[in-house]
C-alpha positions in Angstrom: 31.1 113.2 81.3 32.8 114.8 78.3 34.4 112.3 76.0 38.2 112.4 76.0 38.5 113.1 72.2 36.3 116.2 72.6 38.6 117.6 75.4 41.6 117.0 73.3 40.0 118.9 70.3 39.0 121.8 72.6 42.6 122.1 74.0 44.1 122.0 70.4 41.7 124.6 69.2 42.5 126.9 72.1 46.3 126.5 71.4 45.8 127.4 67.8 43.8 130.5 68.7 46.4 131.6 71.2 49.2 131.1 68.7 47.3 133.0 66.1 46.8 135.9 68.5 50.5 135.9 69.4 51.5 136.0 65.7 49.0 138.8 65.0 50.3 141.0 67.9 54.0 140.6 67.0 53.6 140.4 63.3 52.2 143.9 62.9 54.5 145.7 65.4 57.2 147.8 63.8 59.9 149.6 65.7 59.9 153.3 65.2 62.6 154.6 62.8 65.0 157.4 63.8 64.3 160.4 61.5 66.4 163.2 62.9 69.0 164.1 65.6 69.3 167.3 67.6 72.5 168.1 69.3 72.5 170.3 72.5 73.2 172.6 74.0 73.5 174.6 70.7 75.2 176.9 70.4 77.5 176.1 73.4 79.9 178.8 74.7 82.8 177.5 76.8 85.9 179.1 78.3 89.2 177.4 77.3 90.0 174.2 79.3 86.4 173.7 80.4 84.3 170.7 79.6 80.6 170.0 78.8 78.5 166.9 78.2 76.6 167.1 74.9 73.3 165.4 74.3 71.8 163.8 71.2 68.0 163.7 71.1 66.5 161.5 68.5 63.1 162.2 66.9 61.4 159.1 65.5 58.9 158.7 62.7 56.1 158.0 65.1 56.6 161.5 66.7 58.4 160.3 69.8 61.7 161.7 71.1 64.4 160.1 73.1 67.9 161.0 74.4 70.3 158.5 72.8 72.9 157.3 75.3 74.4 154.5 73.1 74.9 153.9 69.4 76.0 157.5 68.7 79.3 158.4 67.1 80.6 161.8 68.0 83.1 163.9 66.1 84.5 167.5 65.9 85.3 169.5 62.8 88.4 171.0 64.4 90.0 169.1 67.3 92.6 171.9 67.8 89.7 174.1 69.0 87.2 171.5 70.4 87.9 167.9 71.2 85.1 165.4 72.0 85.1 162.0 73.6 83.3 158.8 72.5 80.5 159.6 75.0 80.0 163.2 73.7 81.9 165.2 76.3 83.6 168.2 74.7 86.7 170.0 75.9 87.4 173.6 75.0 91.0 173.4 73.7 91.7 176.8 72.2 90.0 180.0 71.1 87.7 179.6 68.1 84.7 177.5 67.0 84.1 174.0 65.8 81.1 172.0 64.7 80.2 168.9 66.7 78.4 166.1 65.0 76.4 163.2 66.5 75.6 160.3 64.1 73.5 157.2 64.5 73.4 155.1 61.5 72.7 157.3 58.5 71.1 160.1 60.6 73.2 162.9 62.0 72.8 166.2 63.8 75.2 169.1 64.5 75.9 171.8 67.0 78.4 174.7 67.3 80.8 175.1 70.2 82.5 178.5 70.7 85.6 178.6 72.8 86.6 181.8 74.5 89.7 182.7 76.4 90.0 183.1 80.2 92.3 185.4 82.2 92.0 188.3 79.7 93.3 191.7 80.6 92.4 193.6 77.4 90.9 193.3 73.9 91.6 195.8 71.1 90.6 196.1 67.4 93.2 196.4 64.7 93.2 198.7 62.9 91.5 201.4 65.1 90.7 203.6 62.1 90.2 202.8 58.4 88.8 204.5 55.3 87.1 202.8 52.3 84.9 203.9 49.4 81.2 203.1 49.0 82.1 199.9 47.1 84.8 198.7 49.4 85.4 196.4 52.4 87.7 196.4 55.4 89.1 193.6 57.6 89.3 194.1 61.3 90.9 191.8 63.9 90.0 191.5 67.6 93.2 190.9 69.5 93.1 189.7 73.1 95.8 190.1 75.7 96.0 187.0 78.0 97.6 187.2 81.4 101.0 185.6 81.4 101.3 185.6 77.6 103.4 188.0 75.5 101.6 187.4 72.2 98.1 188.6 71.5 95.5 186.1 70.6 93.1 186.7 67.6 89.6 186.2 68.9 87.8 187.7 65.8 85.9 184.5 65.0 84.3 184.3 68.5 83.7 188.0 69.1 80.2 189.5 68.5 80.6 192.3 65.9 78.3 195.2 65.4 78.2 198.6 63.6 76.6 202.0 64.3 74.8 203.4 62.5 73.6 200.1 61.3 72.5 199.1 57.9 75.4 200.5 56.0 77.9 197.7 56.4 77.6 194.0 57.2 80.3 192.2 59.2 81.3 188.6 58.5 83.5 187.1 61.2 83.7 183.6 59.7 86.9 184.5 57.7 90.2 183.0 58.9 91.8 186.4 58.6 89.4 188.4 60.7 86.1 190.1 60.6 85.3 191.7 57.2 83.1 194.8 57.1 81.4 195.1 53.6 79.5 198.1 52.4 76.0 196.8 51.5 74.0 200.1 51.5 76.2 203.0 50.3 75.5 206.2 52.2 74.6 209.4 50.4 77.5 211.3 52.1 80.7 210.4 53.8 79.9 208.6 57.0 81.9 207.5 60.0 80.8 204.1 61.4 81.7 202.8 64.8 82.7 199.1 64.7 82.4 197.2 68.0 83.8 193.8 68.9 82.1 192.4 72.1 84.0 189.6 73.8 82.8 187.7 76.9 85.6 186.1 79.0 84.3 184.3 82.1 81.7 187.0 82.6 84.0 189.9 82.0 82.8 191.8 78.8 85.2 193.6 76.6 83.8 195.9 73.9 86.6 197.7 72.0 85.7 200.0 69.1 87.2 201.2 65.8 86.2 203.9 63.4 85.4 203.1 59.7 84.9 206.0 57.3 82.9 205.3 54.2 83.4 207.9 51.5 81.2 208.6 48.5 82.4 209.8 45.0 
């Protein structure tokens, strides 16, 4: 028969070992730290009045990823174009673009939402013709006619601009006044360039053109 004091010693030693094991397991475990956020879908194209749920995917310092469903603060750079709820649902308010930001603590990520108009009957470029010298630039506007509205809507910022032949001018459509065609490679002779503004409205594609003449001295 094992003496009582030896049984007590054995039980005490076992308890100490179990406690030490518990401390060891929990003491060295560190929760992964959020290192970056990715907002999607990006870019997102929506027709006016439509809605879309955005997602914020976190990447952690241990290489794991997770879709964050709580603890994220959502915001929009321009609520007159795109509004967003506390849960990350965006609403396309009016034609244009806005940056949507998801933030968790000090980590944030962004995405772009482009709002296009529905019920369009036509899109034109203004002016339809223009002439500049080899060091110049020209502003064009893409103007949309919406069914039931008398005033045209400027959709320059959300149209896709191109030029042909390419390589002579670059087109910047981030300006508030319209798309600016800037001569970047002056031609050796006077050249007529076709400027195209492509606009997709609910699957209907409009592609009006304008003529830009670049002269040389």
